Biotite code that builds the C-alpha atoms (Angstrom):
import biotite.structure as struc

atoms = struc.array([
    struc.Atom([0.000, 0.000, 0.000], chain_id="A", res_id=1, res_name="MET", atom_name="CA", element="C"),
    struc.Atom([2.729, 2.505, 0.968], chain_id="A", res_id=2, res_name="VAL", atom_name="CA", element="C"),
    struc.Atom([5.272, 2.847, -1.830], chain_id="A", res_id=3, res_name="ASP", atom_name="CA", element="C"),
    struc.Atom([8.740, 3.331, -0.313], chain_id="A", res_id=4, res_name="SER", atom_name="CA", element="C"),
    struc.Atom([10.016, 5.134, -3.429], chain_id="A", res_id=5, res_name="ASP", atom_name="CA", element="C"),
    struc.Atom([7.231, 7.709, -3.169], chain_id="A", res_id=6, res_name="SER", atom_name="CA", element="C"),
    struc.Atom([7.909, 8.229, 0.523], chain_id="A", res_id=7, res_name="VAL", atom_name="CA", element="C"),
    struc.Atom([11.601, 8.648, -0.186], chain_id="A", res_id=8, res_name="GLY", atom_name="CA", element="C"),
    struc.Atom([10.969, 11.132, -2.989], chain_id="A", res_id=9, res_name="GLN", atom_name="CA", element="C"),
    struc.Atom([8.659, 13.214, -0.823], chain_id="A", res_id=10, res_name="ALA", atom_name="CA", element="C"),
    struc.Atom([11.048, 13.110, 2.118], chain_id="A", res_id=11, res_name="LEU", atom_name="CA", element="C"),
    struc.Atom([13.915, 14.180, -0.132], chain_id="A", res_id=12, res_name="ALA", atom_name="CA", element="C"),
    struc.Atom([12.011, 17.391, -0.867], chain_id="A", res_id=13, res_name="ILE", atom_name="CA", element="C"),
    struc.Atom([11.343, 17.952, 2.810], chain_id="A", res_id=14, res_name="SER", atom_name="CA", element="C"),
    struc.Atom([14.851, 17.135, 4.010], chain_id="A", res_id=15, res_name="ARG", atom_name="CA", element="C"),
    struc.Atom([16.324, 20.673, 3.632], chain_id="A", res_id=16, res_name="PRO", atom_name="CA", element="C"),
    struc.Atom([13.861, 21.831, 6.295], chain_id="A", res_id=17, res_name="ALA", atom_name="CA", element="C"),
    struc.Atom([14.867, 19.035, 8.657], chain_id="A", res_id=18, res_name="HIS", atom_name="CA", element="C"),
    struc.Atom([18.373, 20.138, 9.540], chain_id="A", res_id=19, res_name="ASN", atom_name="CA", element="C"),
    struc.Atom([20.051, 21.978, 12.410], chain_id="A", res_id=20, res_name="ASP", atom_name="CA", element="C"),
    struc.Atom([18.773, 25.340, 11.186], chain_id="A", res_id=21, res_name="ARG", atom_name="CA", element="C"),
    struc.Atom([15.223, 24.129, 11.954], chain_id="A", res_id=22, res_name="ALA", atom_name="CA", element="C"),
    struc.Atom([13.357, 25.454, 8.902], chain_id="A", res_id=23, res_name="CYS", atom_name="CA", element="C"),
    struc.Atom([15.306, 28.763, 8.634], chain_id="A", res_id=24, res_name="ASP", atom_name="CA", element="C"),
    struc.Atom([15.557, 28.377, 4.853], chain_id="A", res_id=25, res_name="GLU", atom_name="CA", element="C"),
    struc.Atom([12.169, 26.873, 4.152], chain_id="A", res_id=26, res_name="MET", atom_name="CA", element="C"),
    struc.Atom([8.915, 27.447, 5.966], chain_id="A", res_id=27, res_name="THR", atom_name="CA", element="C"),
    struc.Atom([6.326, 24.752, 6.478], chain_id="A", res_id=28, res_name="LYS", atom_name="CA", element="C"),
    struc.Atom([4.037, 26.399, 3.927], chain_id="A", res_id=29, res_name="MET", atom_name="CA", element="C"),
    struc.Atom([6.762, 26.382, 1.276], chain_id="A", res_id=30, res_name="THR", atom_name="CA", element="C"),
    struc.Atom([7.492, 22.749, 1.974], chain_id="A", res_id=31, res_name="LEU", atom_name="CA", element="C"),
    struc.Atom([3.809, 21.853, 1.723], chain_id="A", res_id=32, res_name="GLN", atom_name="CA", element="C"),
    struc.Atom([3.556, 23.708, -1.584], chain_id="A", res_id=33, res_name="ALA", atom_name="CA", element="C"),
    struc.Atom([6.491, 21.731, -2.988], chain_id="A", res_id=34, res_name="LYS", atom_name="CA", element="C"),
    struc.Atom([4.858, 18.471, -1.957], chain_id="A", res_id=35, res_name="LEU", atom_name="CA", element="C"),
    struc.Atom([1.530, 19.404, -3.547], chain_id="A", res_id=36, res_name="PHE", atom_name="CA", element="C"),
    struc.Atom([3.321, 20.431, -6.752], chain_id="A", res_id=37, res_name="LEU", atom_name="CA", element="C"),
    struc.Atom([4.445, 16.816, -7.120], chain_id="A", res_id=38, res_name="MET", atom_name="CA", element="C"),
    struc.Atom([0.955, 15.980, -8.406], chain_id="A", res_id=39, res_name="LYS", atom_name="CA", element="C"),
    struc.Atom([2.000, 16.182, -12.053], chain_id="A", res_id=40, res_name="SER", atom_name="CA", element="C"),
    struc.Atom([4.948, 13.843, -11.414], chain_id="A", res_id=41, res_name="GLU", atom_name="CA", element="C"),
    struc.Atom([3.134, 11.113, -9.487], chain_id="A", res_id=42, res_name="LEU", atom_name="CA", element="C"),
    struc.Atom([0.290, 8.703, -10.057], chain_id="A", res_id=43, res_name="SER", atom_name="CA", element="C"),
    struc.Atom([-2.919, 9.446, -8.104], chain_id="A", res_id=44, res_name="PRO", atom_name="CA", element="C"),
    struc.Atom([-2.078, 6.705, -5.603], chain_id="A", res_id=45, res_name="THR", atom_name="CA", element="C"),
    struc.Atom([1.468, 7.941, -5.012], chain_id="A", res_id=46, res_name="LYS", atom_name="CA", element="C"),
    struc.Atom([0.278, 11.540, -4.764], chain_id="A", res_id=47, res_name="PHE", atom_name="CA", element="C"),
    struc.Atom([-1.863, 10.505, -1.788], chain_id="A", res_id=48, res_name="ARG", atom_name="CA", element="C"),
    struc.Atom([1.387, 9.699, 0.021], chain_id="A", res_id=49, res_name="ILE", atom_name="CA", element="C"),
    struc.Atom([2.807, 13.120, -0.830], chain_id="A", res_id=50, res_name="ALA", atom_name="CA", element="C"),
    struc.Atom([-0.384, 14.734, 0.524], chain_id="A", res_id=51, res_name="LYS", atom_name="CA", element="C"),
    struc.Atom([-0.079, 12.663, 3.687], chain_id="A", res_id=52, res_name="SER", atom_name="CA", element="C"),
    struc.Atom([3.454, 13.928, 4.283], chain_id="A", res_id=53, res_name="ILE", atom_name="CA", element="C"),
    struc.Atom([2.351, 17.504, 3.521], chain_id="A", res_id=54, res_name="ALA", atom_name="CA", element="C"),
    struc.Atom([-0.391, 17.277, 6.143], chain_id="A", res_id=55, res_name="MET", atom_name="CA", element="C"),
    struc.Atom([2.065, 15.832, 8.659], chain_id="A", res_id=56, res_name="LEU", atom_name="CA", element="C"),
    struc.Atom([4.413, 18.751, 8.027], chain_id="A", res_id=57, res_name="VAL", atom_name="CA", element="C"),
    struc.Atom([1.547, 21.091, 8.914], chain_id="A", res_id=58, res_name="GLN", atom_name="CA", element="C"),
    struc.Atom([0.512, 19.272, 12.103], chain_id="A", res_id=59, res_name="LYS", atom_name="CA", element="C"),
    struc.Atom([3.713, 17.861, 13.582], chain_id="A", res_id=60, res_name="LEU", atom_name="CA", element="C"),
    struc.Atom([5.957, 19.724, 16.025], chain_id="A", res_id=61, res_name="PRO", atom_name="CA", element="C"),
    struc.Atom([9.550, 20.294, 14.926], chain_id="A", res_id=62, res_name="VAL", atom_name="CA", element="C"),
    struc.Atom([10.904, 18.169, 17.782], chain_id="A", res_id=63, res_name="ASP", atom_name="CA", element="C"),
    struc.Atom([9.457, 14.964, 19.165], chain_id="A", res_id=64, res_name="SER", atom_name="CA", element="C"),
    struc.Atom([7.054, 15.304, 22.101], chain_id="A", res_id=65, res_name="ILE", atom_name="CA", element="C"),
    struc.Atom([8.480, 13.694, 25.224], chain_id="A", res_id=66, res_name="GLU", atom_name="CA", element="C"),
    struc.Atom([5.249, 13.718, 27.244], chain_id="A", res_id=67, res_name="ASN", atom_name="CA", element="C"),
    struc.Atom([2.867, 10.763, 27.201], chain_id="A", res_id=68, res_name="ILE", atom_name="CA", element="C"),
    struc.Atom([0.575, 11.114, 24.178], chain_id="A", res_id=69, res_name="ILE", atom_name="CA", element="C"),
    struc.Atom([-2.997, 10.058, 24.927], chain_id="A", res_id=70, res_name="MET", atom_name="CA", element="C"),
    struc.Atom([-5.468, 8.724, 22.358], chain_id="A", res_id=71, res_name="GLU", atom_name="CA", element="C"),
    struc.Atom([-7.209, 11.992, 21.451], chain_id="A", res_id=72, res_name="GLN", atom_name="CA", element="C"),
    struc.Atom([-3.946, 13.827, 20.829], chain_id="A", res_id=73, res_name="LYS", atom_name="CA", element="C"),
    struc.Atom([-2.550, 10.821, 18.970], chain_id="A", res_id=74, res_name="LEU", atom_name="CA", element="C"),
    struc.Atom([-5.549, 10.895, 16.642], chain_id="A", res_id=75, res_name="ILE", atom_name="CA", element="C"),
    struc.Atom([-5.724, 14.640, 15.980], chain_id="A", res_id=76, res_name="THR", atom_name="CA", element="C"),
    struc.Atom([-2.004, 15.397, 15.831], chain_id="A", res_id=77, res_name="ARG", atom_name="CA", element="C"),
    struc.Atom([-0.531, 12.292, 14.194], chain_id="A", res_id=78, res_name="PHE", atom_name="CA", element="C"),
    struc.Atom([-3.043, 9.748, 12.854], chain_id="A", res_id=79, res_name="VAL", atom_name="CA", element="C"),
    struc.Atom([-5.556, 12.059, 11.140], chain_id="A", res_id=80, res_name="GLU", atom_name="CA", element="C"),
    struc.Atom([-3.059, 13.973, 8.952], chain_id="A", res_id=81, res_name="PRO", atom_name="CA", element="C"),
    struc.Atom([-1.205, 10.773, 8.046], chain_id="A", res_id=82, res_name="ALA", atom_name="CA", element="C"),
    struc.Atom([-4.156, 8.556, 7.137], chain_id="A", res_id=83, res_name="LEU", atom_name="CA", element="C"),
    struc.Atom([-6.953, 10.850, 5.921], chain_id="A", res_id=84, res_name="ALA", atom_name="CA", element="C"),
    struc.Atom([-5.210, 11.646, 2.589], chain_id="A", res_id=85, res_name="PRO", atom_name="CA", element="C"),
    struc.Atom([-4.614, 7.919, 2.017], chain_id="A", res_id=86, res_name="LEU", atom_name="CA", element="C"),
    struc.Atom([-8.263, 6.920, 2.466], chain_id="A", res_id=87, res_name="PHE", atom_name="CA", element="C"),
    struc.Atom([-10.219, 10.014, 1.436], chain_id="A", res_id=88, res_name="GLU", atom_name="CA", element="C"),
    struc.Atom([-11.322, 10.844, -2.105], chain_id="A", res_id=89, res_name="ASP", atom_name="CA", element="C"),
    struc.Atom([-13.715, 13.804, -1.966], chain_id="A", res_id=90, res_name="THR", atom_name="CA", element="C"),
    struc.Atom([-13.980, 13.950, -5.764], chain_id="A", res_id=91, res_name="THR", atom_name="CA", element="C"),
    struc.Atom([-15.712, 10.565, -5.694], chain_id="A", res_id=92, res_name="ASN", atom_name="CA", element="C"),
    struc.Atom([-17.611, 11.294, -2.446], chain_id="A", res_id=93, res_name="ASN", atom_name="CA", element="C"),
    struc.Atom([-15.483, 8.998, -0.286], chain_id="A", res_id=94, res_name="ILE", atom_name="CA", element="C"),
    struc.Atom([-14.820, 10.572, 3.128], chain_id="A", res_id=95, res_name="LEU", atom_name="CA", element="C"),
    struc.Atom([-12.615, 9.540, 6.037], chain_id="A", res_id=96, res_name="PHE", atom_name="CA", element="C"),
    struc.Atom([-14.250, 10.304, 9.379], chain_id="A", res_id=97, res_name="ARG", atom_name="CA", element="C"),
    struc.Atom([-13.945, 9.693, 13.109], chain_id="A", res_id=98, res_name="TRP", atom_name="CA", element="C"),
    struc.Atom([-17.129, 8.163, 14.450], chain_id="A", res_id=99, res_name="THR", atom_name="CA", element="C"),
    struc.Atom([-18.793, 8.031, 17.849], chain_id="A", res_id=100, res_name="SER", atom_name="CA", element="C"),
    struc.Atom([-22.156, 6.501, 16.992], chain_id="A", res_id=101, res_name="THR", atom_name="CA", element="C"),
    struc.Atom([-23.556, 3.024, 16.401], chain_id="A", res_id=102, res_name="MET", atom_name="CA", element="C"),
    struc.Atom([-22.145, 1.629, 13.166], chain_id="A", res_id=103, res_name="ASN", atom_name="CA", element="C"),
    struc.Atom([-24.254, 2.203, 10.052], chain_id="A", res_id=104, res_name="ASP", atom_name="CA", element="C"),
    struc.Atom([-24.511, -1.475, 9.107], chain_id="A", res_id=105, res_name="GLU", atom_name="CA", element="C"),
    struc.Atom([-26.302, -2.220, 12.394], chain_id="A", res_id=106, res_name="TYR", atom_name="CA", element="C"),
    struc.Atom([-28.704, 0.682, 11.876], chain_id="A", res_id=107, res_name="GLN", atom_name="CA", element="C"),
    struc.Atom([-29.723, -0.364, 8.363], chain_id="A", res_id=108, res_name="THR", atom_name="CA", element="C"),
    struc.Atom([-30.321, -4.088, 8.818], chain_id="A", res_id=109, res_name="THR", atom_name="CA", element="C"),
    struc.Atom([-32.157, -6.486, 11.097], chain_id="A", res_id=110, res_name="SER", atom_name="CA", element="C"),
    struc.Atom([-29.575, -9.273, 10.718], chain_id="A", res_id=111, res_name="ILE", atom_name="CA", element="C"),
    struc.Atom([-28.774, -10.564, 14.214], chain_id="A", res_id=112, res_name="ILE", atom_name="CA", element="C"),
    struc.Atom([-25.111, -11.211, 13.405], chain_id="A", res_id=113, res_name="ALA", atom_name="CA", element="C"),
    struc.Atom([-24.423, -7.520, 12.812], chain_id="A", res_id=114, res_name="ILE", atom_name="CA", element="C"),
    struc.Atom([-22.532, -6.109, 15.791], chain_id="A", res_id=115, res_name="THR", atom_name="CA", element="C"),
    struc.Atom([-23.611, -2.717, 17.173], chain_id="A", res_id=116, res_name="GLN", atom_name="CA", element="C"),
    struc.Atom([-20.144, -1.830, 18.483], chain_id="A", res_id=117, res_name="ASP", atom_name="CA", element="C"),
    struc.Atom([-18.639, 1.538, 17.632], chain_id="A", res_id=118, res_name="ARG", atom_name="CA", element="C"),
    struc.Atom([-15.490, 1.872, 15.552], chain_id="A", res_id=119, res_name="HIS", atom_name="CA", element="C"),
    struc.Atom([-12.977, 4.675, 16.057], chain_id="A", res_id=120, res_name="ASP", atom_name="CA", element="C"),
    struc.Atom([-12.884, 5.603, 12.370], chain_id="A", res_id=121, res_name="ALA", atom_name="CA", element="C"),
    struc.Atom([-14.405, 4.625, 9.066], chain_id="A", res_id=122, res_name="CYS", atom_name="CA", element="C"),
    struc.Atom([-14.298, 5.476, 5.387], chain_id="A", res_id=123, res_name="THR", atom_name="CA", element="C"),
    struc.Atom([-17.778, 6.098, 3.992], chain_id="A", res_id=124, res_name="SER", atom_name="CA", element="C"),
    struc.Atom([-19.365, 7.049, 0.718], chain_id="A", res_id=125, res_name="THR", atom_name="CA", element="C"),
    struc.Atom([-21.621, 10.096, 0.603], chain_id="A", res_id=126, res_name="LEU", atom_name="CA", element="C"),
    struc.Atom([-24.954, 9.751, -1.194], chain_id="A", res_id=127, res_name="ASN", atom_name="CA", element="C"),
    struc.Atom([-26.114, 13.314, -1.673], chain_id="A", res_id=128, res_name="GLY", atom_name="CA", element="C"),
    struc.Atom([-26.341, 14.683, 1.857], chain_id="A", res_id=129, res_name="THR", atom_name="CA", element="C"),
    struc.Atom([-26.474, 11.310, 3.624], chain_id="A", res_id=130, res_name="PHE", atom_name="CA", element="C"),
    struc.Atom([-23.820, 8.800, 4.627], chain_id="A", res_id=131, res_name="TRP", atom_name="CA", element="C"),
    struc.Atom([-23.795, 5.712, 2.414], chain_id="A", res_id=132, res_name="GLY", atom_name="CA", element="C"),
    struc.Atom([-21.684, 2.561, 2.340], chain_id="A", res_id=133, res_name="THR", atom_name="CA", element="C"),
    struc.Atom([-18.948, 2.000, 4.914], chain_id="A", res_id=134, res_name="SER", atom_name="CA", element="C"),
    struc.Atom([-15.937, 0.753, 2.953], chain_id="A", res_id=135, res_name="CYS", atom_name="CA", element="C"),
    struc.Atom([-13.176, 0.894, 5.575], chain_id="A", res_id=136, res_name="GLY", atom_name="CA", element="C"),
    struc.Atom([-12.684, 0.924, 9.339], chain_id="A", res_id=137, res_name="PHE", atom_name="CA", element="C"),
    struc.Atom([-10.050, 1.878, 11.904], chain_id="A", res_id=138, res_name="GLY", atom_name="CA", element="C"),
    struc.Atom([-9.206, 1.337, 15.568], chain_id="A", res_id=139, res_name="GLU", atom_name="CA", element="C"),
    struc.Atom([-6.689, 3.307, 17.635], chain_id="A", res_id=140, res_name="VAL", atom_name="CA", element="C"),
    struc.Atom([-4.791, 2.526, 20.806], chain_id="A", res_id=141, res_name="LYS", atom_name="CA", element="C"),
    struc.Atom([-2.506, 5.150, 22.359], chain_id="A", res_id=142, res_name="CYS", atom_name="CA", element="C"),
    struc.Atom([1.083, 4.492, 23.447], chain_id="A", res_id=143, res_name="PHE", atom_name="CA", element="C"),
    struc.Atom([0.114, 3.473, 26.989], chain_id="A", res_id=144, res_name="SER", atom_name="CA", element="C"),
    struc.Atom([-2.333, 0.843, 25.682], chain_id="A", res_id=145, res_name="GLN", atom_name="CA", element="C"),
    struc.Atom([-0.284, -0.453, 22.761], chain_id="A", res_id=146, res_name="ALA", atom_name="CA", element="C"),
    struc.Atom([1.404, -3.113, 24.928], chain_id="A", res_id=147, res_name="GLU", atom_name="CA", element="C"),
    struc.Atom([-1.908, -4.435, 26.268], chain_id="A", res_id=148, res_name="ASN", atom_name="CA", element="C"),
    struc.Atom([-2.329, -7.567, 24.150], chain_id="A", res_id=149, res_name="LYS", atom_name="CA", element="C"),
    struc.Atom([-5.934, -8.115, 25.244], chain_id="A", res_id=150, res_name="PHE", atom_name="CA", element="C"),
    struc.Atom([-7.030, -4.661, 24.048], chain_id="A", res_id=151, res_name="LEU", atom_name="CA", element="C"),
    struc.Atom([-4.985, -4.922, 20.853], chain_id="A", res_id=152, res_name="VAL", atom_name="CA", element="C"),
    struc.Atom([-6.430, -8.302, 19.895], chain_id="A", res_id=153, res_name="TRP", atom_name="CA", element="C"),
    struc.Atom([-9.926, -7.130, 20.843], chain_id="A", res_id=154, res_name="LYS", atom_name="CA", element="C"),
    struc.Atom([-9.593, -4.222, 18.408], chain_id="A", res_id=155, res_name="ASP", atom_name="CA", element="C"),
    struc.Atom([-8.340, -6.557, 15.682], chain_id="A", res_id=156, res_name="LEU", atom_name="CA", element="C"),
    struc.Atom([-11.330, -8.874, 16.158], chain_id="A", res_id=157, res_name="ILE", atom_name="CA", element="C"),
    struc.Atom([-13.656, -5.852, 16.051], chain_id="A", res_id=158, res_name="ARG", atom_name="CA", element="C"),
    struc.Atom([-12.113, -4.775, 12.744], chain_id="A", res_id=159, res_name="LEU", atom_name="CA", element="C"),
    struc.Atom([-12.732, -8.251, 11.381], chain_id="A", res_id=160, res_name="GLY", atom_name="CA", element="C"),
    struc.Atom([-16.389, -8.083, 12.440], chain_id="A", res_id=161, res_name="TYR", atom_name="CA", element="C"),
    struc.Atom([-16.893, -4.598, 11.004], chain_id="A", res_id=162, res_name="PHE", atom_name="CA", element="C"),
    struc.Atom([-15.306, -5.616, 7.700], chain_id="A", res_id=163, res_name="SER", atom_name="CA", element="C"),
    struc.Atom([-17.309, -8.858, 7.458], chain_id="A", res_id=164, res_name="LYS", atom_name="CA", element="C"),
    struc.Atom([-20.558, -7.052, 8.196], chain_id="A", res_id=165, res_name="ASN", atom_name="CA", element="C"),
    struc.Atom([-19.864, -4.385, 5.571], chain_id="A", res_id=166, res_name="ALA", atom_name="CA", element="C"),
    struc.Atom([-19.172, -7.112, 2.999], chain_id="A", res_id=167, res_name="ILE", atom_name="CA", element="C"),
    struc.Atom([-22.409, -8.911, 3.891], chain_id="A", res_id=168, res_name="ASP", atom_name="CA", element="C"),
    struc.Atom([-24.667, -5.842, 3.967], chain_id="A", res_id=169, res_name="VAL", atom_name="CA", element="C"),
    struc.Atom([-23.254, -3.984, 0.964], chain_id="A", res_id=170, res_name="HIS", atom_name="CA", element="C"),
    struc.Atom([-22.178, -7.006, -1.150], chain_id="A", res_id=171, res_name="LYS", atom_name="CA", element="C"),
    struc.Atom([-18.613, -5.696, -1.387], chain_id="A", res_id=172, res_name="MET", atom_name="CA", element="C"),
    struc.Atom([-15.584, -7.516, -2.802], chain_id="A", res_id=173, res_name="ASN", atom_name="CA", element="C"),
    struc.Atom([-13.357, -6.482, 0.080], chain_id="A", res_id=174, res_name="GLY", atom_name="CA", element="C"),
    struc.Atom([-12.856, -4.012, 2.918], chain_id="A", res_id=175, res_name="VAL", atom_name="CA", element="C"),
    struc.Atom([-9.656, -2.240, 3.981], chain_id="A", res_id=176, res_name="LEU", atom_name="CA", element="C"),
    struc.Atom([-9.104, -1.580, 7.692], chain_id="A", res_id=177, res_name="ALA", atom_name="CA", element="C"),
    struc.Atom([-6.303, -0.122, 9.799], chain_id="A", res_id=178, res_name="PHE", atom_name="CA", element="C"),
    struc.Atom([-5.166, -0.570, 13.394], chain_id="A", res_id=179, res_name="GLN", atom_name="CA", element="C"),
    struc.Atom([-3.065, 2.052, 15.164], chain_id="A", res_id=180, res_name="VAL", atom_name="CA", element="C"),
    struc.Atom([-0.910, 1.014, 18.118], chain_id="A", res_id=181, res_name="MET", atom_name="CA", element="C"),
    struc.Atom([1.061, 4.035, 19.257], chain_id="A", res_id=182, res_name="GLY", atom_name="CA", element="C"),
    struc.Atom([3.248, 4.997, 16.296], chain_id="A", res_id=183, res_name="ARG", atom_name="CA", element="C"),
    struc.Atom([2.626, 1.758, 14.414], chain_id="A", res_id=184, res_name="HIS", atom_name="CA", element="C"),
    struc.Atom([-0.166, 1.449, 11.839], chain_id="A", res_id=185, res_name="VAL", atom_name="CA", element="C"),
    struc.Atom([-1.169, -1.925, 10.393], chain_id="A", res_id=186, res_name="PHE", atom_name="CA", element="C"),
    struc.Atom([-3.395, -2.292, 7.320], chain_id="A", res_id=187, res_name="PHE", atom_name="CA", element="C"),
    struc.Atom([-5.694, -5.280, 6.768], chain_id="A", res_id=188, res_name="TYR", atom_name="CA", element="C"),
    struc.Atom([-7.744, -6.444, 3.797], chain_id="A", res_id=189, res_name="LEU", atom_name="CA", element="C"),
    struc.Atom([-10.803, -8.636, 4.403], chain_id="A", res_id=190, res_name="THR", atom_name="CA", element="C"),
    struc.Atom([-12.358, -10.589, 1.514], chain_id="A", res_id=191, res_name="LYS", atom_name="CA", element="C"),
    struc.Atom([-15.157, -13.113, 1.135], chain_id="A", res_id=192, res_name="LEU", atom_name="CA", element="C"),
    struc.Atom([-13.401, -16.147, -0.360], chain_id="A", res_id=193, res_name="MET", atom_name="CA", element="C"),
    struc.Atom([-16.345, -18.571, -0.321], chain_id="A", res_id=194, res_name="HIS", atom_name="CA", element="C"),
    struc.Atom([-19.797, -18.814, 1.194], chain_id="A", res_id=195, res_name="ASP", atom_name="CA", element="C"),
    struc.Atom([-19.196, -18.277, 4.920], chain_id="A", res_id=196, res_name="GLY", atom_name="CA", element="C"),
    struc.Atom([-15.388, -18.139, 4.536], chain_id="A", res_id=197, res_name="LEU", atom_name="CA", element="C"),
    struc.Atom([-13.701, -14.757, 5.064], chain_id="A", res_id=198, res_name="TYR", atom_name="CA", element="C"),
    struc.Atom([-9.980, -14.055, 4.807], chain_id="A", res_id=199, res_name="LEU", atom_name="CA", element="C"),
    struc.Atom([-8.354, -11.157, 6.682], chain_id="A", res_id=200, res_name="MET", atom_name="CA", element="C"),
    struc.Atom([-4.745, -10.424, 5.722], chain_id="A", res_id=201, res_name="LEU", atom_name="CA", element="C"),
    struc.Atom([-2.230, -7.837, 6.884], chain_id="A", res_id=202, res_name="GLN", atom_name="CA", element="C"),
    struc.Atom([-1.197, -6.079, 3.679], chain_id="A", res_id=203, res_name="VAL", atom_name="CA", element="C"),
    struc.Atom([1.170, -3.377, 4.952], chain_id="A", res_id=204, res_name="ASP", atom_name="CA", element="C"),
    struc.Atom([2.426, -1.416, 7.953], chain_id="A", res_id=205, res_name="LYS", atom_name="CA", element="C"),
    struc.Atom([3.991, 1.999, 8.577], chain_id="A", res_id=206, res_name="ILE", atom_name="CA", element="C"),
    struc.Atom([5.569, 3.825, 11.499], chain_id="A", res_id=207, res_name="LYS", atom_name="CA", element="C"),
    struc.Atom([4.233, 7.334, 12.092], chain_id="A", res_id=208, res_name="LEU", atom_name="CA", element="C"),
    struc.Atom([6.618, 10.249, 12.678], chain_id="A", res_id=209, res_name="PRO", atom_name="CA", element="C"),
    struc.Atom([6.402, 12.138, 15.967], chain_id="A", res_id=210, res_name="VAL", atom_name="CA", element="C"),
    struc.Atom([8.297, 15.254, 14.885], chain_id="A", res_id=211, res_name="GLY", atom_name="CA", element="C"),
    struc.Atom([9.425, 17.048, 11.729], chain_id="A", res_id=212, res_name="ILE", atom_name="CA", element="C"),
    struc.Atom([13.128, 17.034, 12.513], chain_id="A", res_id=213, res_name="LYS", atom_name="CA", element="C"),
    struc.Atom([14.541, 13.777, 11.212], chain_id="A", res_id=214, res_name="LEU", atom_name="CA", element="C"),
    struc.Atom([17.865, 13.976, 13.009], chain_id="A", res_id=215, res_name="GLY", atom_name="CA", element="C"),
    struc.Atom([19.951, 10.950, 12.095], chain_id="A", res_id=216, res_name="GLN", atom_name="CA", element="C"),
    struc.Atom([18.685, 9.246, 8.947], chain_id="A", res_id=217, res_name="GLY", atom_name="CA", element="C"),
    struc.Atom([14.945, 8.583, 9.172], chain_id="A", res_id=218, res_name="ARG", atom_name="CA", element="C"),
    struc.Atom([14.694, 7.927, 12.878], chain_id="A", res_id=219, res_name="LYS", atom_name="CA", element="C"),
    struc.Atom([11.505, 9.954, 13.394], chain_id="A", res_id=220, res_name="ASP", atom_name="CA", element="C"),
    struc.Atom([10.236, 9.913, 9.839], chain_id="A", res_id=221, res_name="GLY", atom_name="CA", element="C"),
    struc.Atom([7.510, 7.824, 8.246], chain_id="A", res_id=222, res_name="MET", atom_name="CA", element="C"),
    struc.Atom([8.931, 4.354, 7.884], chain_id="A", res_id=223, res_name="GLU", atom_name="CA", element="C"),
    struc.Atom([7.560, 1.323, 6.177], chain_id="A", res_id=224, res_name="LYS", atom_name="CA", element="C"),
])
């Protein structure tokens, strides 16, 4: 999913701002503009990665935050700018959103097997002025919870349920989901292989940056 060449190309543009002079020669806005100007050089999929890095440049602090980062700050400061450009396609009415209500599949069907649990995030289509099909889901655990195996596995099972239910209700070929554990993001694809047989595979993973300044190599940068 995440093309390492595209990440490297985008980071190469941003690298002049990540030195000891701390953005003296290039402001964040200039850096973002350079990343967005890559659109003509990249495929639509690869340009999503450039947009993701541009949004991170806008939201991230120059230096890494040493304090404990709780879930809400993790989402708004790090996860949202990194993942929204990868999942969202407003031109085709596909929106990435953080949810706090009963999942849409439960609301629109009477099937008993549909779970009513809430997901942290989802990717949904927009039919006019109403939410449509849910085509992706996400769960987030902050740094302090990332080592809790029970909570991590519980989230993974929930993602499997959400994806299965979306496939059943909307007759989809597959559903993409993500799980955030601190700085680590794992991507999963769930497909209906046969009647009653679903396959959920990890297809990629990335490591989120916690600051703009890269320091040595790519220590704090987006890593695959």
